[in-house]
matplotlib code that plots the C-alpha trace (Angstrom):
import matplotlib.pyplot as plt

x = [-5.3, -6.3, -3.6, -6.2, -7.1, -3.7, -3.4, 0.1, 0.0, 3.7, 6.7, 9.8, 12.2, 10.2, 10.6, 14.2, 14.3, 11.3, 12.1, 11.0, 8.8, 7.1, 6.5, 5.1, 2.8, 1.6, 0.7, -1.2, -3.1, -4.0, -5.2, -7.5, -8.7, -9.2, -10.3, -11.6, -8.1, -4.9, -2.0, 1.4, 4.9, 5.5, 9.2, 9.2, 7.7, 9.4, 6.1, 3.4, 0.3, -3.2, -5.7, -9.2, -9.2, -10.2, -13.3, -12.3, -14.5, -16.5]
y = [-2.8, -6.3, -7.9, -9.2, -5.7, -5.1, -6.2, -6.6, -5.4, -5.7, -7.1, -5.1, -8.0, -10.1, -7.3, -6.1, -4.3, -2.0, 1.7, 4.4, 5.8, 2.5, 2.2, 5.8, 5.0, 1.8, 3.7, 6.3, 3.7, 1.8, 5.1, 5.6, 1.9, 1.8, 5.2, 3.8, 2.4, 4.0, 3.0, 2.9, 1.5, -1.1, -0.9, -4.1, -6.1, -3.9, -3.9, -1.6, -2.3, -0.9, -0.9, 0.5, 4.2, 5.1, 7.3, 10.6, 12.1, 15.1]
z = [13.9, 13.0, 10.9, 8.5, 7.5, 5.9, 2.3, 0.6, -3.0, -3.9, -2.0, -3.2, -2.4, -5.0, -7.5, -7.2, -10.6, -9.9, -10.1, -7.8, -10.5, -10.9, -7.2, -7.1, -10.1, -8.5, -5.3, -7.3, -9.2, -5.9, -4.4, -7.4, -7.4, -3.6, -2.5, 0.8, 1.7, 2.9, 0.7, 2.5, 2.5, 5.2, 6.0, 8.0, 5.2, 2.5, 0.7, -0.6, 1.5, 2.2, 5.0, 5.5, 6.2, 9.7, 10.2, 11.6, 14.4, 13.2]

ax = plt.figure().add_subplot(projection="3d")
ax.plot(x, y, z, "-o")
ax.set_aspect("equal")
plt.show()
């Protein structure tokens, strides 16, 4: 994966007071806003990120 494809939406270390529920809601909102992107937690960056969804072979 090209590193430029990954977008960081929220760094948890920059938002230490965020709750688990808020993280969950943010991820749900991002999934709705960007249906063509995979939303995920990057443990190395401690951030909520997204990247383009891969096309699955038919």
